[in-house]
py3Dmol code that shows the C-alpha trace and the ligand (Angstrom):
import py3Dmol

protein = """\
ATOM      1  CA  UNK A   1     156.677 246.205 139.548  1.00  0.00           C
ATOM      2  CA  UNK A   2     159.360 246.659 142.405  1.00  0.00           C
ATOM      3  CA  UNK A   3     156.857 248.187 144.780  1.00  0.00           C
ATOM      4  CA  UNK A   4     153.816 246.088 144.191  1.00  0.00           C
ATOM      5  CA  UNK A   5     151.418 245.706 146.971  1.00  0.00           C
ATOM      6  CA  UNK A   6     153.415 248.454 149.009  1.00  0.00           C
ATOM      7  CA  UNK A   7     151.604 251.659 150.511  1.00  0.00           C
ATOM      8  CA  UNK A   8     153.725 254.983 150.307  1.00  0.00           C
ATOM      9  CA  UNK A   9     153.221 258.290 151.904  1.00  0.00           C
ATOM     10  CA  UNK A  10     155.405 260.994 149.842  1.00  0.00           C
ATOM     11  CA  UNK A  11     155.259 264.629 151.372  1.00  0.00           C
ATOM     12  CA  UNK A  12     155.567 267.727 149.170  1.00  0.00           C
ATOM     13  CA  UNK A  13     154.617 265.295 146.240  1.00  0.00           C
ATOM     14  CA  UNK A  14     152.437 267.880 144.524  1.00  0.00           C
ATOM     15  CA  UNK A  15     155.476 269.286 142.678  1.00  0.00           C
ATOM     16  CA  UNK A  16     159.090 268.843 141.713  1.00  0.00           C
ATOM     17  CA  UNK A  17     160.956 265.795 143.199  1.00  0.00           C
ATOM     18  CA  UNK A  18     158.156 264.685 145.273  1.00  0.00           C
ATOM     19  CA  UNK A  19     155.770 264.336 142.281  1.00  0.00           C
ATOM     20  CA  UNK A  20     158.379 262.460 140.421  1.00  0.00           C
ATOM     21  CA  UNK A  21     158.808 260.029 143.202  1.00  0.00           C
ATOM     22  CA  UNK A  22     155.083 259.624 143.566  1.00  0.00           C
ATOM     23  CA  UNK A  23     154.599 259.038 139.736  1.00  0.00           C
ATOM     24  CA  UNK A  24     157.413 256.324 139.738  1.00  0.00           C
ATOM     25  CA  UNK A  25     156.317 254.820 142.877  1.00  0.00           C
ATOM     26  CA  UNK A  26     152.992 254.216 141.280  1.00  0.00           C
ATOM     27  CA  UNK A  27     154.549 253.076 138.035  1.00  0.00           C
ATOM     28  CA  UNK A  28     156.449 250.174 140.196  1.00  0.00           C
ATOM     29  CA  UNK A  29     152.883 249.298 141.843  1.00  0.00           C
ATOM     30  CA  UNK A  30     152.634 251.283 144.796  1.00  0.00           C
ATOM     31  CA  UNK A  31     149.514 253.100 146.374  1.00  0.00           C
ATOM     32  CA  UNK A  32     150.660 256.626 147.021  1.00  0.00           C
ATOM     33  CA  UNK A  33     149.442 259.302 149.445  1.00  0.00           C
ATOM     34  CA  UNK A  34     150.331 262.583 147.862  1.00  0.00           C
ATOM     35  CA  UNK A  35     150.605 264.787 150.875  1.00  0.00           C
ATOM     36  CA  UNK A  36     151.130 268.485 150.375  1.00  0.00           C
ATOM     37  CA  UNK A  37     150.470 272.000 151.369  1.00  0.00           C
ATOM     38  CA  UNK A  38     148.800 272.788 147.960  1.00  0.00           C
ATOM     39  CA  UNK A  39     147.325 270.401 145.194  1.00  0.00           C
ATOM     40  CA  UNK A  40     148.271 272.242 142.173  1.00  0.00           C
ATOM     41  CA  UNK A  41     152.021 271.432 140.909  1.00  0.00           C
ATOM     42  CA  UNK A  42     154.283 274.364 141.099  1.00  0.00           C
ATOM     43  CA  UNK A  43     155.417 273.570 137.459  1.00  0.00           C
ATOM     44  CA  UNK A  44     151.859 273.258 136.073  1.00  0.00           C
ATOM     45  CA  UNK A  45     150.092 270.165 134.881  1.00  0.00           C
ATOM     46  CA  UNK A  46     147.564 267.812 136.303  1.00  0.00           C
ATOM     47  CA  UNK A  47     147.790 267.159 140.144  1.00  0.00           C
ATOM     48  CA  UNK A  48     149.956 264.198 140.973  1.00  0.00           C
ATOM     49  CA  UNK A  49     147.164 262.009 142.331  1.00  0.00           C
ATOM     50  CA  UNK A  50     144.982 262.553 139.219  1.00  0.00           C
ATOM     51  CA  UNK A  51     147.884 261.783 136.980  1.00  0.00           C
ATOM     52  CA  UNK A  52     148.653 258.346 138.849  1.00  0.00           C
ATOM     53  CA  UNK A  53     144.656 257.431 138.660  1.00  0.00           C
ATOM     54  CA  UNK A  54     144.755 258.430 134.907  1.00  0.00           C
ATOM     55  CA  UNK A  55     147.671 256.030 134.278  1.00  0.00           C
ATOM     56  CA  UNK A  56     145.790 253.026 136.042  1.00  0.00           C
ATOM     57  CA  UNK A  57     147.479 253.353 139.541  1.00  0.00           C
ATOM     58  CA  UNK A  58     146.020 253.982 142.785  1.00  0.00           C
ATOM     59  CA  UNK A  59     146.544 257.480 144.912  1.00  0.00           C
ATOM     60  CA  UNK A  60     144.888 260.104 147.017  1.00  0.00           C
ATOM     61  CA  UNK A  61     145.790 263.674 147.846  1.00  0.00           C
ATOM     62  CA  UNK A  62     145.826 265.025 151.217  1.00  0.00           C
ATOM     63  CA  UNK A  63     146.385 268.531 152.038  1.00  0.00           C
ATOM     64  CA  UNK A  64     148.826 268.731 154.699  1.00  0.00           C
ATOM     65  CA  UNK A  65     151.563 270.872 156.492  1.00  0.00           C
ATOM     66  CA  UNK A  66     154.424 268.745 157.733  1.00  0.00           C
ATOM     67  CA  UNK A  67     155.386 271.593 160.177  1.00  0.00           C
ATOM     68  CA  UNK A  68     152.106 270.789 162.084  1.00  0.00           C
ATOM     69  CA  UNK A  69     151.885 267.847 164.500  1.00  0.00           C
ATOM     70  CA  UNK A  70     148.268 267.179 164.109  1.00  0.00           C
ATOM     71  CA  UNK A  71     148.370 267.527 160.345  1.00  0.00           C
ATOM     72  CA  UNK A  72     151.229 264.869 160.085  1.00  0.00           C
ATOM     73  CA  UNK A  73     149.152 262.598 162.451  1.00  0.00           C
ATOM     74  CA  UNK A  74     146.132 263.088 160.152  1.00  0.00           C
ATOM     75  CA  UNK A  75     148.222 262.005 157.061  1.00  0.00           C
ATOM     76  CA  UNK A  76     149.179 258.579 158.887  1.00  0.00           C
ATOM     77  CA  UNK A  77     145.918 258.019 160.173  1.00  0.00           C
ATOM     78  CA  UNK A  78     143.935 258.504 156.893  1.00  0.00           C
ATOM     79  CA  UNK A  79     146.454 256.672 155.156  1.00  0.00           C
ATOM     80  CA  UNK A  80     146.193 253.702 157.284  1.00  0.00           C
ATOM     81  CA  UNK A  81     142.461 253.833 157.250  1.00  0.00           C
ATOM     82  CA  UNK A  82     142.330 253.782 153.276  1.00  0.00           C
ATOM     83  CA  UNK A  83     145.009 251.335 152.229  1.00  0.00           C
ATOM     84  CA  UNK A  84     145.483 249.272 155.701  1.00  0.00           C
ATOM     85  CA  UNK A  85     148.994 249.774 156.189  1.00  0.00           C
ATOM     86  CA  UNK A  86     152.094 252.060 155.229  1.00  0.00           C
ATOM     87  CA  UNK A  87     155.457 250.568 154.120  1.00  0.00           C
ATOM     88  CA  UNK A  88     157.291 253.651 152.769  1.00  0.00           C
ATOM     89  CA  UNK A  89     157.473 257.086 154.100  1.00  0.00           C
ATOM     90  CA  UNK A  90     159.341 259.644 152.019  1.00  0.00           C
ATOM     91  CA  UNK A  91     160.158 262.919 153.716  1.00  0.00           C
ATOM     92  CA  UNK A  92     160.257 265.296 150.723  1.00  0.00           C
ATOM     93  CA  UNK A  93     158.536 268.297 151.649  1.00  0.00           C
ATOM     94  CA  UNK A  94     161.001 271.366 152.096  1.00  0.00           C
ATOM     95  CA  UNK A  95     161.822 274.801 151.191  1.00  0.00           C
ATOM     96  CA  UNK A  96     164.919 276.873 150.258  1.00  0.00           C
ATOM     97  CA  UNK A  97     165.880 280.010 151.696  1.00  0.00           C
ATOM     98  CA  UNK A  98     169.074 281.689 150.845  1.00  0.00           C
ATOM     99  CA  UNK A  99     170.511 284.006 153.267  1.00  0.00           C
ATOM    100  CA  UNK A 100     173.973 284.570 155.009  1.00  0.00           C
ATOM    101  CA  UNK A 101     173.657 284.577 158.735  1.00  0.00           C
ATOM    102  CA  UNK A 102     174.312 288.381 158.859  1.00  0.00           C
ATOM    103  CA  UNK A 103     171.097 288.800 156.884  1.00  0.00           C
ATOM    104  CA  UNK A 104     169.299 285.798 158.330  1.00  0.00           C
ATOM    105  CA  UNK A 105     166.397 286.883 160.509  1.00  0.00           C
ATOM    106  CA  UNK A 106     165.045 284.682 163.095  1.00  0.00           C
ATOM    107  CA  UNK A 107     161.445 284.095 161.475  1.00  0.00           C
ATOM    108  CA  UNK A 108     163.447 282.519 158.465  1.00  0.00           C
ATOM    109  CA  UNK A 109     165.443 280.311 160.624  1.00  0.00           C
ATOM    110  CA  UNK A 110     162.462 279.250 162.529  1.00  0.00           C
ATOM    111  CA  UNK A 111     160.235 278.723 159.010  1.00  0.00           C
ATOM    112  CA  UNK A 112     163.070 276.631 157.530  1.00  0.00           C
ATOM    113  CA  UNK A 113     163.612 274.302 160.677  1.00  0.00           C
ATOM    114  CA  UNK A 114     159.835 273.926 161.310  1.00  0.00           C
ATOM    115  CA  UNK A 115     159.380 272.553 157.717  1.00  0.00           C
ATOM    116  CA  UNK A 116     162.818 271.032 156.688  1.00  0.00           C
ATOM    117  CA  UNK A 117     163.971 269.424 159.899  1.00  0.00           C
ATOM    118  CA  UNK A 118     160.854 269.412 162.584  1.00  0.00           C
ATOM    119  CA  UNK A 119     158.710 267.993 159.613  1.00  0.00           C
ATOM    120  CA  UNK A 120     161.025 265.152 159.181  1.00  0.00           C
ATOM    121  CA  UNK A 121     160.877 264.615 162.886  1.00  0.00           C
ATOM    122  CA  UNK A 122     157.133 264.548 163.173  1.00  0.00           C
ATOM    123  CA  UNK A 123     156.613 262.288 160.316  1.00  0.00           C
ATOM    124  CA  UNK A 124     159.523 259.745 161.042  1.00  0.00           C
ATOM    125  CA  UNK A 125     157.931 259.393 164.539  1.00  0.00           C
ATOM    126  CA  UNK A 126     154.754 258.702 162.891  1.00  0.00           C
ATOM    127  CA  UNK A 127     156.238 256.319 160.633  1.00  0.00           C
ATOM    128  CA  UNK A 128     158.307 254.311 163.322  1.00  0.00           C
ATOM    129  CA  UNK A 129     155.244 254.328 165.550  1.00  0.00           C
ATOM    130  CA  UNK A 130     152.923 252.800 162.868  1.00  0.00           C
ATOM    131  CA  UNK A 131     155.609 250.099 161.637  1.00  0.00           C
ATOM    132  CA  UNK A 132     156.711 249.149 165.018  1.00  0.00           C
ATOM    133  CA  UNK A 133     152.950 248.565 166.294  1.00  0.00           C
ATOM    134  CA  UNK A 134     152.017 246.683 162.916  1.00  0.00           C
ATOM    135  CA  UNK A 135     155.230 244.835 162.869  1.00  0.00           C
ATOM    136  CA  UNK A 136     155.981 246.392 159.225  1.00  0.00           C
ATOM    137  CA  UNK A 137     159.611 246.042 158.135  1.00  0.00           C
ATOM    138  CA  UNK A 138     159.217 249.215 155.966  1.00  0.00           C
ATOM    139  CA  UNK A 139     161.371 252.191 154.801  1.00  0.00           C
ATOM    140  CA  UNK A 140     161.758 255.696 155.573  1.00  0.00           C
ATOM    141  CA  UNK A 141     163.531 257.969 153.025  1.00  0.00           C
ATOM    142  CA  UNK A 142     164.457 261.477 154.058  1.00  0.00           C
ATOM    143  CA  UNK A 143     165.411 264.056 151.233  1.00  0.00           C
ATOM    144  CA  UNK A 144     168.316 265.871 152.504  1.00  0.00           C
ATOM    145  CA  UNK A 145     170.811 267.622 150.117  1.00  0.00           C
ATOM    146  CA  UNK A 146     174.289 267.974 149.314  1.00  0.00           C
ATOM    147  CA  UNK A 147     173.825 271.035 151.600  1.00  0.00           C
ATOM    148  CA  UNK A 148     173.558 268.712 154.462  1.00  0.00           C
ATOM    149  CA  UNK A 149     176.782 267.328 153.680  1.00  0.00           C
ATOM    150  CA  UNK A 150     178.808 270.340 152.599  1.00  0.00           C
ATOM    151  CA  UNK A 151     178.418 274.192 152.943  1.00  0.00           C
ATOM    152  CA  UNK A 152     176.556 275.932 150.153  1.00  0.00           C
ATOM    153  CA  UNK A 153     177.231 279.562 149.940  1.00  0.00           C
ATOM    154  CA  UNK A 154     174.712 282.079 151.802  1.00  0.00           C
ATOM    155  CA  UNK A 155     172.248 279.068 152.824  1.00  0.00           C
ATOM    156  CA  UNK A 156     172.858 279.128 156.354  1.00  0.00           C
ATOM    157  CA  UNK A 157     169.629 278.005 157.751  1.00  0.00           C
ATOM    158  CA  UNK A 158     168.980 275.459 154.772  1.00  0.00           C
ATOM    159  CA  UNK A 159     172.497 273.708 155.584  1.00  0.00           C
ATOM    160  CA  UNK A 160     171.719 273.610 159.263  1.00  0.00           C
ATOM    161  CA  UNK A 161     168.374 272.003 158.696  1.00  0.00           C
ATOM    162  CA  UNK A 162     169.645 269.507 156.000  1.00  0.00           C
ATOM    163  CA  UNK A 163     172.729 268.623 158.077  1.00  0.00           C
ATOM    164  CA  UNK A 164     170.254 267.582 160.831  1.00  0.00           C
ATOM    165  CA  UNK A 165     168.226 265.496 158.246  1.00  0.00           C
ATOM    166  CA  UNK A 166     171.318 263.826 157.307  1.00  0.00           C
ATOM    167  CA  UNK A 167     172.364 262.989 160.739  1.00  0.00           C
ATOM    168  CA  UNK A 168     168.898 262.197 162.110  1.00  0.00           C
ATOM    169  CA  UNK A 169     168.910 259.512 159.229  1.00  0.00           C
ATOM    170  CA  UNK A 170     171.891 257.808 160.575  1.00  0.00           C
ATOM    171  CA  UNK A 171     170.510 258.028 164.475  1.00  0.00           C
ATOM    172  CA  UNK A 172     167.129 256.548 163.466  1.00  0.00           C
ATOM    173  CA  UNK A 173     168.748 253.688 161.328  1.00  0.00           C
ATOM    174  CA  UNK A 174     170.974 252.855 164.540  1.00  0.00           C
ATOM    175  CA  UNK A 175     167.821 252.855 166.733  1.00  0.00           C
ATOM    176  CA  UNK A 176     165.670 250.897 164.396  1.00  0.00           C
ATOM    177  CA  UNK A 177     167.480 248.612 162.094  1.00  0.00           C
ATOM    178  CA  UNK A 178     166.763 245.584 164.423  1.00  0.00           C
ATOM    179  CA  UNK A 179     163.306 246.155 163.881  1.00  0.00           C
ATOM    180  CA  UNK A 180     163.911 245.720 160.286  1.00  0.00           C
ATOM    181  CA  UNK A 181     162.915 249.334 159.354  1.00  0.00           C
ATOM    182  CA  UNK A 182     165.160 250.444 156.779  1.00  0.00           C
ATOM    183  CA  UNK A 183     166.235 254.209 157.220  1.00  0.00           C
ATOM    184  CA  UNK A 184     168.269 256.382 154.486  1.00  0.00           C
ATOM    185  CA  UNK A 185     168.438 259.751 152.980  1.00  0.00           C
ATOM    186  CA  UNK A 186     169.066 260.851 149.671  1.00  0.00           C
ATOM    187  CA  UNK A 187     171.263 264.180 148.991  1.00  0.00           C
ATOM    188  CA  UNK A 188     170.476 265.525 145.698  1.00  0.00           C
ATOM    189  CA  UNK A 189     172.559 268.080 143.774  1.00  0.00           C
ATOM    190  CA  UNK A 190     170.920 270.904 142.045  1.00  0.00           C
ATOM    191  CA  UNK A 191     167.887 269.546 140.303  1.00  0.00           C
ATOM    192  CA  UNK A 192     165.598 271.165 137.685  1.00  0.00           C
ATOM    193  CA  UNK A 193     162.468 272.089 140.019  1.00  0.00           C
ATOM    194  CA  UNK A 194     160.926 275.529 140.823  1.00  0.00           C
ATOM    195  CA  UNK A 195     162.889 275.729 143.876  1.00  0.00           C
ATOM    196  CA  UNK A 196     166.107 276.030 141.765  1.00  0.00           C
ATOM    197  CA  UNK A 197     164.431 278.009 138.855  1.00  0.00           C
ATOM    198  CA  UNK A 198     165.522 281.544 139.950  1.00  0.00           C
ATOM    199  CA  UNK A 199     169.245 280.743 140.298  1.00  0.00           C
ATOM    200  CA  UNK A 200     169.081 278.507 137.089  1.00  0.00           C
ATOM    201  CA  UNK A 201     167.749 281.394 134.810  1.00  0.00           C
ATOM    202  CA  UNK A 202     170.963 283.551 135.972  1.00  0.00           C
ATOM    203  CA  UNK A 203     173.393 282.335 132.939  1.00  0.00           C
ATOM    204  CA  UNK A 204     176.515 282.652 134.937  1.00  0.00           C
ATOM    205  CA  UNK A 205     175.328 280.746 137.870  1.00  0.00           C
ATOM    206  CA  UNK A 206     173.965 277.635 135.783  1.00  0.00           C
ATOM    207  CA  UNK A 207     177.051 277.411 133.800  1.00  0.00           C
ATOM    208  CA  UNK A 208     179.289 277.531 137.030  1.00  0.00           C
ATOM    209  CA  UNK A 209     177.032 274.557 138.257  1.00  0.00           C
ATOM    210  CA  UNK A 210     177.023 272.966 135.316  1.00  0.00           C
ATOM    211  CA  UNK A 211     180.785 273.008 134.838  1.00  0.00           C
ATOM    212  CA  UNK A 212     181.491 272.010 138.120  1.00  0.00           C
ATOM    213  CA  UNK A 213     179.485 269.096 137.950  1.00  0.00           C
ATOM    214  CA  UNK A 214     181.687 266.351 136.533  1.00  0.00           C
ATOM    215  CA  UNK A 215     178.499 264.838 134.649  1.00  0.00           C
ATOM    216  CA  UNK A 216     178.202 268.367 133.006  1.00  0.00           C
ATOM    217  CA  UNK A 217     174.606 268.731 133.559  1.00  0.00           C
ATOM    218  CA  UNK A 218     172.084 269.686 136.536  1.00  0.00           C
ATOM    219  CA  UNK A 219     169.767 266.851 137.941  1.00  0.00           C
ATOM    220  CA  UNK A 220     166.518 265.944 136.865  1.00  0.00           C
ATOM    221  CA  UNK A 221     163.781 265.081 139.389  1.00  0.00           C
ATOM    222  CA  UNK A 222     163.664 261.560 137.821  1.00  0.00           C
ATOM    223  CA  UNK A 223     167.154 261.086 138.864  1.00  0.00           C
ATOM    224  CA  UNK A 224     166.161 261.419 142.680  1.00  0.00           C
ATOM    225  CA  UNK A 225     162.972 259.261 141.922  1.00  0.00           C
ATOM    226  CA  UNK A 226     165.055 256.379 140.617  1.00  0.00           C
ATOM    227  CA  UNK A 227     167.032 256.361 143.709  1.00  0.00           C
ATOM    228  CA  UNK A 228     164.017 256.664 145.891  1.00  0.00           C
ATOM    229  CA  UNK A 229     162.645 253.717 144.076  1.00  0.00           C
ATOM    230  CA  UNK A 230     165.554 251.634 144.948  1.00  0.00           C
ATOM    231  CA  UNK A 231     165.550 252.503 148.606  1.00  0.00           C
ATOM    232  CA  UNK A 232     161.910 251.739 149.045  1.00  0.00           C
ATOM    233  CA  UNK A 233     162.298 248.404 147.199  1.00  0.00           C
ATOM    234  CA  UNK A 234     163.367 245.133 148.736  1.00  0.00           C
ATOM    235  CA  UNK A 235     166.641 245.537 146.772  1.00  0.00           C
ATOM    236  CA  UNK A 236     168.266 247.770 148.898  1.00  0.00           C
ATOM    237  CA  UNK A 237     167.303 245.796 152.137  1.00  0.00           C
ATOM    238  CA  UNK A 238     171.009 245.995 153.505  1.00  0.00           C
ATOM    239  CA  UNK A 239     171.506 249.545 152.463  1.00  0.00           C
ATOM    240  CA  UNK A 240     171.074 251.309 155.741  1.00  0.00           C
ATOM    241  CA  UNK A 241     171.599 254.669 157.358  1.00  0.00           C
ATOM    242  CA  UNK A 242     173.123 255.966 154.230  1.00  0.00           C
ATOM    243  CA  UNK A 243     173.302 259.444 152.788  1.00  0.00           C
ATOM    244  CA  UNK A 244     172.932 258.603 149.118  1.00  0.00           C
ATOM    245  CA  UNK A 245     174.599 261.453 147.069  1.00  0.00           C
ATOM    246  CA  UNK A 246     172.791 261.897 143.617  1.00  0.00           C
ATOM    247  CA  UNK A 247     174.608 264.882 142.347  1.00  0.00           C
ATOM    248  CA  UNK A 248     176.317 263.984 139.070  1.00  0.00           C
ATOM    249  CA  UNK A 249     179.505 264.243 141.108  1.00  0.00           C
ATOM    250  CA  UNK A 250     179.253 267.734 142.553  1.00  0.00           C
ATOM    251  CA  UNK A 251     180.585 266.722 145.792  1.00  0.00           C
ATOM    252  CA  UNK A 252     183.603 264.718 144.970  1.00  0.00           C
ATOM    253  CA  UNK A 253     186.117 267.484 144.417  1.00  0.00           C
TER     254      UNK A 253
END
"""
ligand_1 = """\
48
NAP
P 159.522 272.244 145.017
O 159.572 272.060 143.420
O 159.330 273.521 145.836
O 158.439 271.377 145.606
C 158.294 271.044 147.041
C 156.942 270.778 147.248
O 156.672 270.767 148.886
C 155.868 271.993 146.986
O 154.704 271.466 146.342
C 155.646 272.679 148.146
O 154.470 273.534 148.247
C 155.545 271.510 149.172
N 155.768 272.002 150.564
C 156.258 273.140 151.033
N 156.157 273.117 152.359
C 155.380 272.256 152.769
C 154.927 271.983 154.118
N 154.946 272.607 155.030
N 154.304 270.793 153.883
C 153.740 269.973 152.881
N 154.402 270.454 151.655
C 155.171 271.617 151.643
O 160.941 271.633 145.607
P 161.978 270.483 145.387
O 163.009 271.076 144.456
O 161.094 269.465 144.466
O 162.538 269.998 146.688
C 161.775 268.716 147.328
C 162.976 268.346 148.319
O 164.274 268.095 147.701
C 162.960 269.198 149.403
O 163.218 268.953 150.534
C 164.343 270.041 148.906
O 164.938 270.895 150.009
C 165.132 268.752 148.507
N 166.321 269.145 147.481
C 165.992 269.888 146.466
C 166.895 270.263 145.504
C 166.903 271.077 144.343
O 168.121 271.391 143.594
N 165.674 271.194 143.547
C 168.409 269.934 145.955
C 168.452 269.167 147.086
C 167.532 269.163 147.893
P 154.630 274.990 148.115
O 154.929 275.093 146.624
O 153.198 275.708 148.386
O 155.365 275.410 148.946
"""
view = py3Dmol.view(width=600, height=400)
view.addModel(protein, "pdb")
view.setStyle({"model": 0}, {"cartoon": {"style": "trace"}})
view.addModel(ligand_1, "xyz")
view.setStyle({"model": 1}, {"stick": {}})
view.zoomTo()
view.show()
């Protein structure tokens, strides 16, 4: 029970990585707000909050769009109202669009920036306001990507947005460390979720990915969830402003 008595918001938690984080947090004793644009998991199965409750945990679902300021404010207001406080915020909701700059339309650029970067800004702002007002020494965990640290072929807008998330993490950590607010990012490699299904189905691409990963496998959502539990727990209090790469070694060469 490494997160006993903590209250967490996980965005994009109906599916994939966010779902796995919400489930692990609940296993470790946290009460979880599952905030997502849709309730049904992209990969199928029971909605995350129902699965948590079925296993004896505490959770609620909130339909929310992280690219909308009002929607984000509502997540924080309703979570604080129901659970009394907010200790951990995981900014996980995101989309992936693969397009080289020559094909990238302005609408696509704006959409990815609105969800992957502006969404993190809205949620972080609310988290900081809540934690500083209530005197909570909480944790903010941003799900960036290896594409926020190195180039990733044909993903111009995604790399730009995730690069923003990775550096926003360092800057916010600099400003609020003295208040005891712990801020870090996780940079996953290629993880088996619906987001990556299309290119994982291409044998050539999948085998290229696997062969170039020193660990010789792609990531699982649980690999990221375990890192998130560590960053949300008191064990990581002196780990601050970091981009924790969880990629089986992809970025070391
Ligand atoms: P996923 O399986 O597609 O899950 C993302 C969830 O976020 C979906 O339920 C999605 O709903 C929701 N979402 C999308 N836009 C939203 C919005 N505006 N507001 C609230 N929720 C929204 O993706 P994933 O692979 O778990 O990715 C999670 C995070 O990890 C993302 O930030 C992604 O960039 C990052 N990441 C993933 C990988 C990877 O290999 N999978 C690698 C590095 C980083 P809809 O289905 O309706 O869109």
